[in-house]
PDB file with SEQRES, HELIX, SHEET and CRYST1 records, atoms N, CA, C and O in Angstrom:
SEQRES   1 A   66  MET PRO ALA GLN ARG SER ASP THR THR ASP GLU VAL PRO          
SEQRES   2 A   66  LEU GLN VAL THR VAL PRO ARG ARG VAL LYS ARG GLU LEU          
SEQRES   3 A   66  ASP VAL ARG ALA ALA GLN THR GLY ARG THR LYS ARG THR          
SEQRES   4 A   66  ILE VAL LEU GLU ALA LEU ARG SER VAL GLY PHE ASP MET          
SEQRES   5 A   66  THR ASP GLU GLU VAL ALA GLY ARG ARG GLY ARG GLY GLN          
SEQRES   6 A   66  GLU                                                          
HELIX    1 AA1 THR A    8  ASP A   10  5                                   3    
HELIX    2 AA2 ARG A   20  THR A   33  1                                  14    
HELIX    3 AA3 LYS A   37  SER A   47  1                                  11    
HELIX    4 AA4 ASP A   54  ALA A   58  1                                   5    
CRYST1    1.000    1.000    1.000  90.00  90.00  90.00 P 1           1          
ATOM      1  N   MET A   1      51.169  96.713  90.849  1.00  0.00           N  
ATOM      2  CA  MET A   1      52.279  96.947  91.795  1.00  0.00           C  
ATOM      3  C   MET A   1      53.389  97.781  90.941  1.00  0.00           C  
ATOM      4  O   MET A   1      53.856  97.333  89.894  1.00  0.00           O  
ATOM      5  N   PRO A   2      53.712  98.858  91.413  1.00  0.00           N  
ATOM      6  CA  PRO A   2      54.716  99.754  90.664  1.00  0.00           C  
ATOM      7  C   PRO A   2      56.109  99.075  90.518  1.00  0.00           C  
ATOM      8  O   PRO A   2      56.534  98.351  91.418  1.00  0.00           O  
ATOM      9  N   ALA A   3      56.752  99.287  89.489  1.00  0.00           N  
ATOM     10  CA  ALA A   3      58.130  98.714  89.250  1.00  0.00           C  
ATOM     11  C   ALA A   3      59.077  99.341  90.346  1.00  0.00           C  
ATOM     12  O   ALA A   3      59.060 100.538  90.633  1.00  0.00           O  
ATOM     13  N   GLN A   4      59.903  98.402  90.924  1.00  0.00           N  
ATOM     14  CA  GLN A   4      60.862  98.840  91.867  1.00  0.00           C  
ATOM     15  C   GLN A   4      62.158  98.975  91.026  1.00  0.00           C  
ATOM     16  O   GLN A   4      62.334  98.231  90.061  1.00  0.00           O  
ATOM     17  N   ARG A   5      63.018  99.867  91.362  1.00  0.00           N  
ATOM     18  CA  ARG A   5      64.257 100.046  90.759  1.00  0.00           C  
ATOM     19  C   ARG A   5      65.113  98.916  91.003  1.00  0.00           C  
ATOM     20  O   ARG A   5      65.146  98.436  92.137  1.00  0.00           O  
ATOM     21  N   SER A   6      65.771  98.459  90.123  1.00  0.00           N  
ATOM     22  CA  SER A   6      66.652  97.159  90.273  1.00  0.00           C  
ATOM     23  C   SER A   6      68.017  97.488  89.549  1.00  0.00           C  
ATOM     24  O   SER A   6      68.109  98.295  88.624  1.00  0.00           O  
ATOM     25  N   ASP A   7      68.931  96.859  90.015  1.00  0.00           N  
ATOM     26  CA  ASP A   7      70.281  96.875  89.513  1.00  0.00           C  
ATOM     27  C   ASP A   7      70.308  96.138  88.136  1.00  0.00           C  
ATOM     28  O   ASP A   7      69.874  94.993  88.009  1.00  0.00           O  
ATOM     29  N   THR A   8      70.834  96.851  87.135  1.00  0.00           N  
ATOM     30  CA  THR A   8      70.824  96.292  85.747  1.00  0.00           C  
ATOM     31  C   THR A   8      71.499  94.879  85.651  1.00  0.00           C  
ATOM     32  O   THR A   8      71.324  94.140  84.682  1.00  0.00           O  
ATOM     33  N   THR A   9      72.321  94.545  86.780  1.00  0.00           N  
ATOM     34  CA  THR A   9      72.846  93.308  86.783  1.00  0.00           C  
ATOM     35  C   THR A   9      71.882  92.085  86.983  1.00  0.00           C  
ATOM     36  O   THR A   9      72.223  90.905  86.897  1.00  0.00           O  
ATOM     37  N   ASP A  10      70.604  92.563  87.269  1.00  0.00           N  
ATOM     38  CA  ASP A  10      69.532  91.602  87.437  1.00  0.00           C  
ATOM     39  C   ASP A  10      68.955  91.230  86.086  1.00  0.00           C  
ATOM     40  O   ASP A  10      67.986  90.475  86.018  1.00  0.00           O  
ATOM     41  N   GLU A  11      69.517  91.732  85.034  1.00  0.00           N  
ATOM     42  CA  GLU A  11      68.958  91.432  83.694  1.00  0.00           C  
ATOM     43  C   GLU A  11      69.473  90.018  83.278  1.00  0.00           C  
ATOM     44  O   GLU A  11      70.579  89.575  83.590  1.00  0.00           O  
ATOM     45  N   VAL A  12      68.529  89.364  82.533  1.00  0.00           N  
ATOM     46  CA  VAL A  12      68.907  87.961  82.079  1.00  0.00           C  
ATOM     47  C   VAL A  12      68.558  87.872  80.654  1.00  0.00           C  
ATOM     48  O   VAL A  12      67.673  88.603  80.208  1.00  0.00           O  
ATOM     49  N   PRO A  13      69.192  87.018  79.888  1.00  0.00           N  
ATOM     50  CA  PRO A  13      68.940  86.896  78.447  1.00  0.00           C  
ATOM     51  C   PRO A  13      67.506  86.350  78.266  1.00  0.00           C  
ATOM     52  O   PRO A  13      66.999  85.613  79.112  1.00  0.00           O  
ATOM     53  N   LEU A  14      66.850  86.742  77.110  1.00  0.00           N  
ATOM     54  CA  LEU A  14      65.575  86.188  76.702  1.00  0.00           C  
ATOM     55  C   LEU A  14      65.582  85.924  75.250  1.00  0.00           C  
ATOM     56  O   LEU A  14      65.776  86.875  74.492  1.00  0.00           O  
ATOM     57  N   GLN A  15      65.399  84.776  74.791  1.00  0.00           N  
ATOM     58  CA  GLN A  15      65.301  84.430  73.514  1.00  0.00           C  
ATOM     59  C   GLN A  15      63.926  83.941  72.990  1.00  0.00           C  
ATOM     60  O   GLN A  15      63.373  83.002  73.563  1.00  0.00           O  
ATOM     61  N   VAL A  16      63.395  84.502  71.996  1.00  0.00           N  
ATOM     62  CA  VAL A  16      62.133  84.157  71.549  1.00  0.00           C  
ATOM     63  C   VAL A  16      62.171  83.966  70.107  1.00  0.00           C  
ATOM     64  O   VAL A  16      63.015  84.583  69.457  1.00  0.00           O  
ATOM     65  N   THR A  17      61.281  83.114  69.486  1.00  0.00           N  
ATOM     66  CA  THR A  17      61.123  82.866  68.048  1.00  0.00           C  
ATOM     67  C   THR A  17      60.007  83.654  67.492  1.00  0.00           C  
ATOM     68  O   THR A  17      58.884  83.502  67.975  1.00  0.00           O  
ATOM     69  N   VAL A  18      60.209  84.489  66.513  1.00  0.00           N  
ATOM     70  CA  VAL A  18      59.210  85.352  65.944  1.00  0.00           C  
ATOM     71  C   VAL A  18      59.124  85.032  64.394  1.00  0.00           C  
ATOM     72  O   VAL A  18      60.057  84.441  63.850  1.00  0.00           O  
ATOM     73  N   PRO A  19      58.035  85.412  63.707  1.00  0.00           N  
ATOM     74  CA  PRO A  19      58.083  85.341  62.317  1.00  0.00           C  
ATOM     75  C   PRO A  19      59.177  86.173  61.615  1.00  0.00           C  
ATOM     76  O   PRO A  19      59.406  87.329  61.970  1.00  0.00           O  
ATOM     77  N   ARG A  20      59.801  85.613  60.686  1.00  0.00           N  
ATOM     78  CA  ARG A  20      60.897  86.365  59.972  1.00  0.00           C  
ATOM     79  C   ARG A  20      60.465  87.743  59.641  1.00  0.00           C  
ATOM     80  O   ARG A  20      61.290  88.650  59.758  1.00  0.00           O  
ATOM     81  N   ARG A  21      59.265  87.996  59.243  1.00  0.00           N  
ATOM     82  CA  ARG A  21      58.808  89.332  58.866  1.00  0.00           C  
ATOM     83  C   ARG A  21      58.856  90.200  59.914  1.00  0.00           C  
ATOM     84  O   ARG A  21      59.312  91.325  59.710  1.00  0.00           O  
ATOM     85  N   VAL A  22      58.431  89.856  61.113  1.00  0.00           N  
ATOM     86  CA  VAL A  22      58.511  90.636  62.435  1.00  0.00           C  
ATOM     87  C   VAL A  22      59.894  91.013  62.775  1.00  0.00           C  
ATOM     88  O   VAL A  22      60.185  92.127  63.210  1.00  0.00           O  
ATOM     89  N   LYS A  23      60.810  89.989  62.552  1.00  0.00           N  
ATOM     90  CA  LYS A  23      62.291  90.395  62.930  1.00  0.00           C  
ATOM     91  C   LYS A  23      62.763  91.425  61.994  1.00  0.00           C  
ATOM     92  O   LYS A  23      63.349  92.427  62.402  1.00  0.00           O  
ATOM     93  N   ARG A  24      62.527  91.208  60.748  1.00  0.00           N  
ATOM     94  CA  ARG A  24      62.976  92.297  59.680  1.00  0.00           C  
ATOM     95  C   ARG A  24      62.308  93.678  60.131  1.00  0.00           C  
ATOM     96  O   ARG A  24      63.001  94.692  60.211  1.00  0.00           O  
ATOM     97  N   GLU A  25      61.090  93.687  60.391  1.00  0.00           N  
ATOM     98  CA  GLU A  25      60.417  95.052  60.806  1.00  0.00           C  
ATOM     99  C   GLU A  25      60.968  95.608  62.101  1.00  0.00           C  
ATOM    100  O   GLU A  25      61.008  96.826  62.274  1.00  0.00           O  
ATOM    101  N   LEU A  26      61.380  94.780  62.986  1.00  0.00           N  
ATOM    102  CA  LEU A  26      62.065  95.295  64.291  1.00  0.00           C  
ATOM    103  C   LEU A  26      63.378  95.765  63.862  1.00  0.00           C  
ATOM    104  O   LEU A  26      63.744  96.856  64.298  1.00  0.00           O  
ATOM    105  N   ASP A  27      64.182  95.084  63.040  1.00  0.00           N  
ATOM    106  CA  ASP A  27      65.473  95.516  62.547  1.00  0.00           C  
ATOM    107  C   ASP A  27      65.376  96.916  61.893  1.00  0.00           C  
ATOM    108  O   ASP A  27      66.145  97.825  62.202  1.00  0.00           O  
ATOM    109  N   VAL A  28      64.413  97.039  60.994  1.00  0.00           N  
ATOM    110  CA  VAL A  28      64.193  98.249  60.214  1.00  0.00           C  
ATOM    111  C   VAL A  28      63.854  99.465  61.174  1.00  0.00           C  
ATOM    112  O   VAL A  28      64.376 100.573  61.052  1.00  0.00           O  
ATOM    113  N   ARG A  29      62.970  99.149  62.093  1.00  0.00           N  
ATOM    114  CA  ARG A  29      62.396 100.199  63.051  1.00  0.00           C  
ATOM    115  C   ARG A  29      63.551 100.668  63.904  1.00  0.00           C  
ATOM    116  O   ARG A  29      63.719 101.864  64.141  1.00  0.00           O  
ATOM    117  N   ALA A  30      64.373  99.685  64.379  1.00  0.00           N  
ATOM    118  CA  ALA A  30      65.573 100.055  65.141  1.00  0.00           C  
ATOM    119  C   ALA A  30      66.561 101.017  64.335  1.00  0.00           C  
ATOM    120  O   ALA A  30      67.005 102.057  64.823  1.00  0.00           O  
ATOM    121  N   ALA A  31      66.836 100.593  63.140  1.00  0.00           N  
ATOM    122  CA  ALA A  31      67.752 101.442  62.350  1.00  0.00           C  
ATOM    123  C   ALA A  31      67.110 102.760  62.024  1.00  0.00           C  
ATOM    124  O   ALA A  31      67.818 103.766  62.064  1.00  0.00           O  
ATOM    125  N   GLN A  32      65.927 102.849  61.727  1.00  0.00           N  
ATOM    126  CA  GLN A  32      65.148 104.160  61.523  1.00  0.00           C  
ATOM    127  C   GLN A  32      65.093 105.068  62.588  1.00  0.00           C  
ATOM    128  O   GLN A  32      65.301 106.266  62.395  1.00  0.00           O  
ATOM    129  N   THR A  33      64.787 104.532  63.884  1.00  0.00           N  
ATOM    130  CA  THR A  33      64.786 105.370  64.995  1.00  0.00           C  
ATOM    131  C   THR A  33      65.961 105.599  65.891  1.00  0.00           C  
ATOM    132  O   THR A  33      65.992 106.468  66.762  1.00  0.00           O  
ATOM    133  N   GLY A  34      66.968 104.723  65.605  1.00  0.00           N  
ATOM    134  CA  GLY A  34      68.281 104.768  66.452  1.00  0.00           C  
ATOM    135  C   GLY A  34      68.086 104.191  67.756  1.00  0.00           C  
ATOM    136  O   GLY A  34      68.992 104.278  68.585  1.00  0.00           O  
ATOM    137  N   ARG A  35      66.907 103.559  68.052  1.00  0.00           N  
ATOM    138  CA  ARG A  35      66.727 102.881  69.354  1.00  0.00           C  
ATOM    139  C   ARG A  35      67.118 101.337  69.191  1.00  0.00           C  
ATOM    140  O   ARG A  35      67.051 100.770  68.100  1.00  0.00           O  
ATOM    141  N   THR A  36      67.483 100.778  70.232  1.00  0.00           N  
ATOM    142  CA  THR A  36      67.841  99.345  70.198  1.00  0.00           C  
ATOM    143  C   THR A  36      66.581  98.561  70.057  1.00  0.00           C  
ATOM    144  O   THR A  36      65.477  99.023  70.343  1.00  0.00           O  
ATOM    145  N   LYS A  37      66.796  97.303  69.587  1.00  0.00           N  
ATOM    146  CA  LYS A  37      65.660  96.419  69.443  1.00  0.00           C  
ATOM    147  C   LYS A  37      65.213  96.076  70.859  1.00  0.00           C  
ATOM    148  O   LYS A  37      63.998  95.969  71.028  1.00  0.00           O  
ATOM    149  N   ARG A  38      66.060  95.880  71.951  1.00  0.00           N  
ATOM    150  CA  ARG A  38      65.743  95.749  73.310  1.00  0.00           C  
ATOM    151  C   ARG A  38      64.850  96.850  73.737  1.00  0.00           C  
ATOM    152  O   ARG A  38      63.793  96.582  74.307  1.00  0.00           O  
ATOM    153  N   THR A  39      65.192  98.024  73.508  1.00  0.00           N  
ATOM    154  CA  THR A  39      64.277  99.189  73.948  1.00  0.00           C  
ATOM    155  C   THR A  39      62.882  99.156  73.282  1.00  0.00           C  
ATOM    156  O   THR A  39      61.857  99.349  73.935  1.00  0.00           O  
ATOM    157  N   ILE A  40      62.885  98.915  72.002  1.00  0.00           N  
ATOM    158  CA  ILE A  40      61.560  98.771  71.257  1.00  0.00           C  
ATOM    159  C   ILE A  40      60.699  97.665  71.860  1.00  0.00           C  
ATOM    160  O   ILE A  40      59.494  97.834  72.046  1.00  0.00           O  
ATOM    161  N   VAL A  41      61.335  96.524  72.163  1.00  0.00           N  
ATOM    162  CA  VAL A  41      60.522  95.418  72.761  1.00  0.00           C  
ATOM    163  C   VAL A  41      60.100  95.744  74.178  1.00  0.00           C  
ATOM    164  O   VAL A  41      58.942  95.533  74.538  1.00  0.00           O  
ATOM    165  N   LEU A  42      60.944  96.216  74.932  1.00  0.00           N  
ATOM    166  CA  LEU A  42      60.580  96.651  76.361  1.00  0.00           C  
ATOM    167  C   LEU A  42      59.419  97.779  76.408  1.00  0.00           C  
ATOM    168  O   LEU A  42      58.530  97.763  77.260  1.00  0.00           O  
ATOM    169  N   GLU A  43      59.518  98.652  75.504  1.00  0.00           N  
ATOM    170  CA  GLU A  43      58.488  99.722  75.364  1.00  0.00           C  
ATOM    171  C   GLU A  43      57.147  99.171  74.995  1.00  0.00           C  
ATOM    172  O   GLU A  43      56.100  99.643  75.436  1.00  0.00           O  
ATOM    173  N   ALA A  44      57.218  98.053  74.087  1.00  0.00           N  
ATOM    174  CA  ALA A  44      56.036  97.518  73.612  1.00  0.00           C  
ATOM    175  C   ALA A  44      55.427  96.624  74.822  1.00  0.00           C  
ATOM    176  O   ALA A  44      54.208  96.533  74.967  1.00  0.00           O  
ATOM    177  N   LEU A  45      56.286  96.012  75.626  1.00  0.00           N  
ATOM    178  CA  LEU A  45      55.768  95.257  76.759  1.00  0.00           C  
ATOM    179  C   LEU A  45      55.225  96.212  77.818  1.00  0.00           C  
ATOM    180  O   LEU A  45      54.220  95.942  78.476  1.00  0.00           O  
ATOM    181  N   ARG A  46      55.884  97.270  77.950  1.00  0.00           N  
ATOM    182  CA  ARG A  46      55.297  98.243  78.889  1.00  0.00           C  
ATOM    183  C   ARG A  46      53.966  98.812  78.470  1.00  0.00           C  
ATOM    184  O   ARG A  46      53.100  99.112  79.292  1.00  0.00           O  
ATOM    185  N   SER A  47      53.819  98.957  77.094  1.00  0.00           N  
ATOM    186  CA  SER A  47      52.449  99.541  76.648  1.00  0.00           C  
ATOM    187  C   SER A  47      51.292  98.540  76.838  1.00  0.00           C  
ATOM    188  O   SER A  47      50.129  98.939  76.764  1.00  0.00           O  
ATOM    189  N   VAL A  48      51.586  97.247  77.081  1.00  0.00           N  
ATOM    190  CA  VAL A  48      50.442  96.333  77.413  1.00  0.00           C  
ATOM    191  C   VAL A  48      50.321  95.956  78.765  1.00  0.00           C  
ATOM    192  O   VAL A  48      49.574  95.049  79.133  1.00  0.00           O  
ATOM    193  N   GLY A  49      51.138  96.723  79.627  1.00  0.00           N  
ATOM    194  CA  GLY A  49      50.981  96.494  81.078  1.00  0.00           C  
ATOM    195  C   GLY A  49      52.052  95.998  81.913  1.00  0.00           C  
ATOM    196  O   GLY A  49      51.956  95.931  83.139  1.00  0.00           O  
ATOM    197  N   PHE A  50      53.090  95.645  81.244  1.00  0.00           N  
ATOM    198  CA  PHE A  50      54.263  95.244  82.038  1.00  0.00           C  
ATOM    199  C   PHE A  50      54.899  96.339  82.718  1.00  0.00           C  
ATOM    200  O   PHE A  50      55.232  97.322  82.056  1.00  0.00           O  
ATOM    201  N   ASP A  51      55.118  96.292  84.012  1.00  0.00           N  
ATOM    202  CA  ASP A  51      55.596  97.446  84.902  1.00  0.00           C  
ATOM    203  C   ASP A  51      57.163  97.469  84.863  1.00  0.00           C  
ATOM    204  O   ASP A  51      57.820  96.516  85.283  1.00  0.00           O  
ATOM    205  N   MET A  52      57.696  98.529  84.374  1.00  0.00           N  
ATOM    206  CA  MET A  52      59.118  98.756  84.483  1.00  0.00           C  
ATOM    207  C   MET A  52      59.453 100.164  84.446  1.00  0.00           C  
ATOM    208  O   MET A  52      58.725 101.009  83.926  1.00  0.00           O  
ATOM    209  N   THR A  53      60.644 100.425  85.044  1.00  0.00           N  
ATOM    210  CA  THR A  53      61.085 101.787  85.062  1.00  0.00           C  
ATOM    211  C   THR A  53      61.681 102.317  83.789  1.00  0.00           C  
ATOM    212  O   THR A  53      61.987 101.503  82.919  1.00  0.00           O  
ATOM    213  N   ASP A  54      61.876 103.609  83.592  1.00  0.00           N  
ATOM    214  CA  ASP A  54      62.621 104.191  82.603  1.00  0.00           C  
ATOM    215  C   ASP A  54      64.072 103.559  82.484  1.00  0.00           C  
ATOM    216  O   ASP A  54      64.589 103.176  81.434  1.00  0.00           O  
ATOM    217  N   GLU A  55      64.621 103.522  83.721  1.00  0.00           N  
ATOM    218  CA  GLU A  55      65.952 103.053  83.843  1.00  0.00           C  
ATOM    219  C   GLU A  55      66.111 101.602  83.271  1.00  0.00           C  
ATOM    220  O   GLU A  55      67.044 101.294  82.529  1.00  0.00           O  
ATOM    221  N   GLU A  56      65.168 100.766  83.657  1.00  0.00           N  
ATOM    222  CA  GLU A  56      65.140  99.326  83.241  1.00  0.00           C  
ATOM    223  C   GLU A  56      65.031  99.322  81.734  1.00  0.00           C  
ATOM    224  O   GLU A  56      65.738  98.546  81.090  1.00  0.00           O  
ATOM    225  N   VAL A  57      64.163 100.168  81.115  1.00  0.00           N  
ATOM    226  CA  VAL A  57      64.005 100.116  79.679  1.00  0.00           C  
ATOM    227  C   VAL A  57      65.360 100.657  78.926  1.00  0.00           C  
ATOM    228  O   VAL A  57      65.786 100.193  77.869  1.00  0.00           O  
ATOM    229  N   ALA A  58      65.917 101.662  79.627  1.00  0.00           N  
ATOM    230  CA  ALA A  58      67.129 102.097  78.966  1.00  0.00           C  
ATOM    231  C   ALA A  58      68.298 101.176  79.073  1.00  0.00           C  
ATOM    232  O   ALA A  58      69.101 101.082  78.145  1.00  0.00           O  
ATOM    233  N   GLY A  59      68.425 100.450  80.251  1.00  0.00           N  
ATOM    234  CA  GLY A  59      69.451  99.374  80.390  1.00  0.00           C  
ATOM    235  C   GLY A  59      70.809  99.971  80.634  1.00  0.00           C  
ATOM    236  O   GLY A  59      70.892 101.170  80.901  1.00  0.00           O  
ATOM    237  N   ARG A  60      71.808  99.261  80.563  1.00  0.00           N  
ATOM    238  CA  ARG A  60      73.166  99.685  80.768  1.00  0.00           C  
ATOM    239  C   ARG A  60      73.578 100.522  79.593  1.00  0.00           C  
ATOM    240  O   ARG A  60      74.170 101.572  79.840  1.00  0.00           O  
ATOM    241  N   ARG A  61      73.330 100.178  78.296  1.00  0.00           N  
ATOM    242  CA  ARG A  61      73.749 101.051  77.215  1.00  0.00           C  
ATOM    243  C   ARG A  61      73.012 102.413  77.043  1.00  0.00           C  
ATOM    244  O   ARG A  61      73.509 103.332  76.391  1.00  0.00           O  
ATOM    245  N   GLY A  62      71.802 102.496  77.660  1.00  0.00           N  
ATOM    246  CA  GLY A  62      71.094 103.746  77.543  1.00  0.00           C  
ATOM    247  C   GLY A  62      71.371 104.725  78.648  1.00  0.00           C  
ATOM    248  O   GLY A  62      70.802 105.816  78.604  1.00  0.00           O  
ATOM    249  N   ARG A  63      72.184 104.444  79.627  1.00  0.00           N  
ATOM    250  CA  ARG A  63      72.470 105.250  80.705  1.00  0.00           C  
ATOM    251  C   ARG A  63      73.341 106.480  80.182  1.00  0.00           C  
ATOM    252  O   ARG A  63      74.264 106.339  79.380  1.00  0.00           O  
ATOM    253  N   GLY A  64      72.983 107.587  80.674  1.00  0.00           N  
ATOM    254  CA  GLY A  64      73.858 108.747  80.223  1.00  0.00           C  
ATOM    255  C   GLY A  64      73.615 109.415  78.869  1.00  0.00           C  
ATOM    256  O   GLY A  64      74.181 110.465  78.565  1.00  0.00           O  
ATOM    257  N   GLN A  65      72.724 108.753  78.033  1.00  0.00           N  
ATOM    258  CA  GLN A  65      72.459 109.211  76.768  1.00  0.00           C  
ATOM    259  C   GLN A  65      71.244 110.126  76.792  1.00  0.00           C  
ATOM    260  O   GLN A  65      70.224 109.738  77.361  1.00  0.00           O  
ATOM    261  N   GLU A  66      71.292 111.234  76.250  1.00  0.00           N  
ATOM    262  CA  GLU A  66      70.155 112.179  76.219  1.00  0.00           C  
ATOM    263  C   GLU A  66      69.670 112.340  74.778  1.00  0.00           C  
ATOM    264  O   GLU A  66      68.725 113.087  74.525  1.00  0.00           O  
TER     265      GLU A  66                                                      
END                                                                             
C-alpha cells in the first residue's frame, strides 16, 4: 500500500536501545553526511520496505532545504 501524505504533526517519538557501537556509527555518519540521525534511520527503514513519502523522511526540519 503506497504511503499517504500525512501532516508532520502526526509524528510521535520513538526510543530504541541499540548497541553503543551502532549509536557511535550513527552519530559519525550523521556528522559526515550532514543528515540527521532521524533521516538516516527513516531511509534505512524505507530501504527494507517501510513505506513513507520523501516529505515524511524530511520531516519538519527538512522542509525547504535543498
